[in-house]
C-alpha positions in Angstrom: -41.2 -43.5 -9.0 -43.5 -46.3 -10.7 -41.1 -48.9 -12.1 -41.5 -52.2 -13.9 -38.9 -54.7 -13.4 -38.8 -57.7 -15.5 -37.1 -60.7 -14.1 -38.1 -59.8 -10.9 -37.7 -63.1 -9.3 -34.1 -63.4 -10.5 -30.7 -62.8 -9.1 -30.4 -59.1 -10.1 -34.1 -58.6 -10.4 -35.1 -59.4 -7.1 -32.0 -57.5 -5.2 -32.8 -54.3 -7.5 -36.6 -54.6 -6.4 -35.7 -54.9 -2.7 -33.4 -51.9 -2.9 -36.0 -49.5 -4.8 -38.6 -50.4 -2.2 -36.4 -49.6 0.5 -36.2 -46.0 -1.2 -39.9 -45.9 -1.6 -40.3 -46.3 -5.0 -43.4 -48.6 -6.4 -42.4 -51.7 -8.0 -44.5 -53.8 -10.4 -42.5 -57.3 -11.1 -42.9 -59.5 -13.9 -41.5 -62.9 -14.1 -42.5 -66.1 -15.6 -40.7 -68.2 -12.9 -39.5 -70.7 -15.3 -37.6 -73.7 -14.5 -34.1 -72.8 -16.3 -32.9 -73.5 -12.8 -34.6 -74.5 -9.2 -38.0 -72.4 -9.2 -38.0 -72.6 -5.5 -35.2 -70.2 -5.3 -36.9 -67.8 -7.6 -40.1 -68.4 -5.3 -38.1 -67.4 -1.9 -36.7 -64.1 -3.7 -40.4 -63.3 -4.6 -41.7 -64.0 -1.3 -39.3 -61.3 0.1 -40.8 -58.6 -2.4 -44.3 -59.8 -1.9 -44.3 -59.2 2.1 -43.8 -55.5 1.1 -46.8 -53.0 0.5 -45.7 -51.4 -2.7 -44.8 -54.4 -4.5 -47.0 -55.9 -7.2 -46.4 -58.9 -9.1 -47.6 -60.2 -12.4 -46.5 -64.0 -13.6 -45.8 -63.3 -17.2 -43.4 -64.2 -19.9 -42.0 -61.1 -21.7 -42.4 -63.1 -25.0 -46.0 -63.2 -24.7 -47.0 -60.4 -27.0 -50.6 -59.9 -26.0 -49.9 -60.3 -22.3 -47.1 -57.4 -22.3 -49.4 -55.2 -24.3 -52.1 -55.6 -21.8 -49.7 -54.9 -18.9 -48.1 -51.6 -20.5 -52.0 -50.6 -21.5 -53.1 -51.0 -18.0 -50.2 -49.6 -16.2 -48.0 -46.5 -16.4 -44.4 -46.5 -15.6 -41.9 -43.9 -15.0 -39.0 -46.4 -15.7 -38.9 -49.7 -17.3 -35.9 -52.0 -16.1 -35.7 -55.1 -18.5 -33.8 -57.8 -16.6 -35.4 -60.6 -17.9 -33.4 -63.0 -20.2 -32.4 -66.5 -20.8 -29.0 -66.1 -19.5 -26.0 -68.5 -19.9 -23.4 -69.0 -22.5 -23.4 -72.7 -22.4 -27.2 -73.6 -22.2 -27.2 -71.5 -25.6 -25.5 -74.2 -27.1 -28.2 -76.7 -26.5 -31.5 -74.6 -26.4 -30.9 -71.7 -28.8 -34.6 -71.0 -29.3 -35.1 -70.1 -25.7 -32.6 -67.4 -26.2 -34.4 -65.8 -29.1 -37.9 -66.0 -27.6 -36.9 -64.5 -24.4 -33.9 -62.2 -25.5 -35.0 -61.0 -28.9 -38.8 -61.2 -29.0 -39.1 -60.7 -25.4 -37.2 -57.4 -25.6 -39.4 -56.1 -28.9 -42.5 -56.5 -26.6 -40.8 -54.4 -24.1 -39.5 -51.4 -26.5 -43.3 -51.8 -27.9 -44.5 -51.1 -24.5 -42.2 -48.3 -23.7 -42.7 -46.6 -27.1 -46.3 -46.5 -27.0 -46.9 -45.8 -23.4 -43.7 -43.9 -22.1 -41.3 -44.0 -19.4 -37.3 -44.6 -20.0 -35.8 -48.0 -20.5 -32.8 -49.3 -18.6 -31.8 -53.0 -20.0 -29.3 -55.6 -19.3 -26.7 -56.0 -22.0 -23.7 -58.4 -20.9 -19.9 -58.4 -21.2 -20.3 -61.4 -23.4 -21.1 -59.0 -26.2 -17.1 -58.2 -26.2 -16.6 -61.9 -27.7 -13.4 -62.1 -29.5 -11.8 -58.9 -28.2 -8.7 -59.5 -26.2 -7.5 -55.9 -25.4 -8.2 -55.3 -21.7 -9.9 -53.5 -20.4 -12.8 -53.6 -22.5 -14.2 -50.1 -23.4 -17.8 -49.3 -24.7 -15.9 -47.6 -27.4 -14.6 -50.9 -28.8 -16.1 -52.8 -31.7 -18.2 -55.5 -30.5 -19.1 -57.3 -33.8 -17.6 -60.8 -33.1 -19.8 -62.4 -30.9 -18.6 -66.0 -29.9 -22.0 -67.2 -28.5 -25.9 -66.8 -29.5 -26.2 -65.4 -26.0 -24.0 -62.7 -26.8 -25.1 -62.2 -30.1 -28.9 -61.7 -28.8 -27.7 -59.3 -25.9 -26.0 -57.1 -28.9 -29.1 -57.4 -30.7 -30.7 -55.7 -27.8 -28.5 -52.7 -27.9 -28.9 -52.3 -31.7 -32.9 -52.8 -31.3 -32.9 -50.0 -28.7 -30.7 -47.7 -30.6 -33.3 -48.1 -33.4 -36.4 -47.4 -31.2 -34.4 -44.4 -29.8 -33.5 -43.1 -33.0 -37.2 -43.7 -34.4 -39.4 -43.0 -31.6 -37.3 -41.2 -29.2 -37.2 -43.9 -26.4 -34.8 -42.9 -23.8 -32.6 -46.2 -23.5 -29.4 -47.1 -21.3 -27.9 -50.5 -21.9 -25.7 -51.9 -19.2 -23.0 -54.6 -19.8 -22.7 -56.6 -16.6 -19.6 -58.3 -15.8 -19.6 -61.6 -13.9 -22.3 -60.8 -11.3 -22.0 -62.8 -8.0 -23.3 -62.6 -4.2 -26.3 -63.7 -2.2 -29.4 -65.1 -3.5 -27.1 -65.9 -6.6 -28.0 -68.1 -9.7 -27.4 -72.0 -9.1 -25.6 -72.3 -12.4 -23.1 -69.8 -11.8 -19.2 -70.8 -10.7 -19.7 -69.4 -7.2 -22.9 -71.4 -6.5 -21.4 -74.4 -8.0 -17.9 -74.4 -6.3 -19.5 -73.6 -2.9 -21.8 -76.4 -3.4 -19.2 -78.8 -4.5 -16.5 -78.0 -1.8 -19.0 -78.5 1.1 -19.9 -81.8 -0.2 -16.5 -82.8 -0.7 -17.0 -83.2 -4.7 -14.7 -82.2 -7.2 -15.3 -78.9 -8.9 -15.5 -78.1 -12.6 -12.7 -75.6 -13.6 -12.4 -74.7 -17.1 -9.3 -73.9 -19.2 -7.4 -75.6 -16.4 -8.3 -72.5 -14.3 -6.6 -70.1 -16.7 -9.3 -67.8 -16.7 -9.4 -64.3 -15.6 -12.8 -62.6 -14.9 -13.8 -59.0 -13.6 -16.0 -60.3 -10.7 -18.6 -57.6 -9.8 -20.5 -57.9 -6.5 -24.4 -57.8 -6.7 -24.8 -54.5 -4.3 -22.5 -52.7 -6.8 -24.6 -53.7 -9.7 -27.7 -52.7 -8.3 -26.1 -49.2 -7.1 -25.4 -48.6 -10.7 -28.6 -49.8 -12.0 -30.3 -47.2 -9.5 -28.1 -44.4 -10.6 -29.1 -45.0 -14.1 -32.5 -45.0 -13.4 -32.3 -41.5 -11.9 -30.5 -40.3 -14.8 -32.5 -41.1 -18.1 -30.3 -41.3 -21.2 -30.0 -37.9 -23.4 -28.7 -37.1 -26.8 -25.0 -36.7 -27.1 -24.4 -33.2 -28.4 -20.8 -34.1 -29.1 -21.8 -37.2 -31.1 -20.2 -37.0 -34.6 -21.4 -39.0 -37.4 -18.2 -38.7 -39.3 -16.3 -40.6 -36.5 -19.4 -42.4 -34.5 -18.8 -43.5 -31.1 -20.4 -46.7 -30.4 -21.3 -45.7 -26.8 -23.5 -42.9 -27.3 -25.5 -41.4 -30.2 -27.4 -38.3 -31.3 -30.6 -40.4 -30.3 -31.2 -40.6 -26.5 -29.4 -43.8 -26.2 -26.1 -45.0 -24.2 -24.4 -48.0 -23.3 -22.3 -48.3 -19.8 -20.0 -51.2 -18.6 -20.7 -52.1 -14.7 -18.0 -53.9 -13.7 -15.3 -54.0 -10.8 -12.5 -52.6 -13.3 -10.1 -55.6 -11.7 -9.0 -58.5 -13.4 -9.1 -61.4 -10.9 -7.8 -65.0 -11.9 -10.3 -67.8 -11.3 -8.0 -69.5 -9.0 -7.9 -66.5 -6.7 -11.5 -66.9 -6.8 -11.7 -70.7 -5.7 -9.0 -69.8 -3.0 -11.2 -67.2 -1.2 -14.1 -69.8 -1.2 -11.6 -72.2 0.5 -10.3 -69.9 2.9 -14.1 -68.9 4.0 -15.1 -72.5 4.0 -11.9 -73.6 5.8 -11.7 -76.6 3.3 -9.6 -77.3 0.1 -11.5 -77.8 -3.1 -11.1 -80.8 -5.5 -10.3 -79.7 -8.9 -11.7 -81.3 -12.0 -9.5 -79.2 -14.5 -11.1 -79.2 -17.9 -10.5 -77.7 -21.5 -12.0 -74.3 -22.4 -15.7 -74.3 -23.2 -17.3 -73.6 -26.6 -18.6 -70.0 -26.5 -16.4 -68.8 -23.7 -13.7 -66.4 -23.3 -10.2 -66.5 -21.4 -10.5 -62.9 -19.8 -12.6 -59.9 -19.1 -12.3 -56.8 -17.6 -14.3 -53.6 -17.6 -13.5 -49.9 -18.4 -15.9 -48.1 -15.9 -15.0 -44.5 -16.9 -18.1 -43.6 -18.8 -20.1 -45.2 -15.9 -18.4 -43.0 -13.2 -18.3 -39.7 -15.1 -22.0 -40.2 -15.8 -23.4 -41.1 -12.8 -20.6 -40.7 -10.0 -20.5 -44.3 -9.1 -17.6 -47.0 -9.4 -17.9 -50.6 -8.1 -15.1 -51.4 -5.8 -16.1 -54.7 -3.3 -12.9 -57.0 -3.1 -13.7 -60.2 -4.2 -13.1 -62.0 -1.1 -15.4 -59.6 0.8 -18.1 -60.4 -1.7 -17.2 -64.2 -1.6 -17.6 -64.1 2.5 -21.0 -62.5 1.8 -22.1 -65.0 -0.5 -21.1 -68.1 1.7 -22.4 -66.7 4.8 -26.0 -66.4 3.0 -25.5 -69.8 1.5 -24.8 -71.5 4.3 -27.6 -69.9 6.1 -30.3 -70.3 3.4 -29.4 -74.0 2.9 -28.9 -74.6 6.9 -25.5 -76.3 6.2 -22.4 -76.0 8.4 -19.0 -75.2 7.2 
């Protein structure tokens, strides 16, 4: 297949692109290489891709309407995977316009490209859309109308925008709600990166809600496996969808939503202990209150994903943390 991956220099985008190239697909990657975090890490991810023959790269911001229109007009894609986004809950409190630019305007440009030039769409949503919900595990059939951050609101907007394009123009669209993705080549603003760096430096690590947090930590290879299987199985109309009792997970239009998570609740302190064990060092904890826009617990019900594509993530957090720490120490040339 010929596949467009936006956010190709990002954590998930670069790992997905590598996987697609390895199986023989042609990948066109788009990224603006912004400085939300250290661009040298993005450039290193990109360098691994550019060394491969079937990879092409365009430095482009998906919020650039003319640039995106020109890209879609010049190329033809069997599938478009939209992973470009302004990520992070806490950053949305101080720079809200960046989220609307990338996550709303940028996504609209992607939708327009698929509408006019074909291919099916796979796009990143987030577990953050569950917002004020507290019943676990989170199900795609739950209401998600109470976001607690602007980031979450923009990802929910993506789901709704995609549905409207599916209904109006027949765009085949699958939204994937990622649950706390971690692993090698991860983002420096994520907890695992910050904790590992802090423990190695002997510095206190920030632990919000005094450590009383629960997350469904999902290893990057499991995320990518789920995305690949969805790429190979485009969305279709759900013949059982009932407008008198509408399911939020599917539609009469060729649109659907899946959770991708490990389907396990892991306490934050267990996550920290796993890092300590691999490093052979004890963390110094800076216990802090809950951050605005954050939630206390997440867990994914992945039964719909499993039924549709025959895959369920299952990497134990201790194994995923070990692989990350090994990569981190090798990449940054530090000893444990």
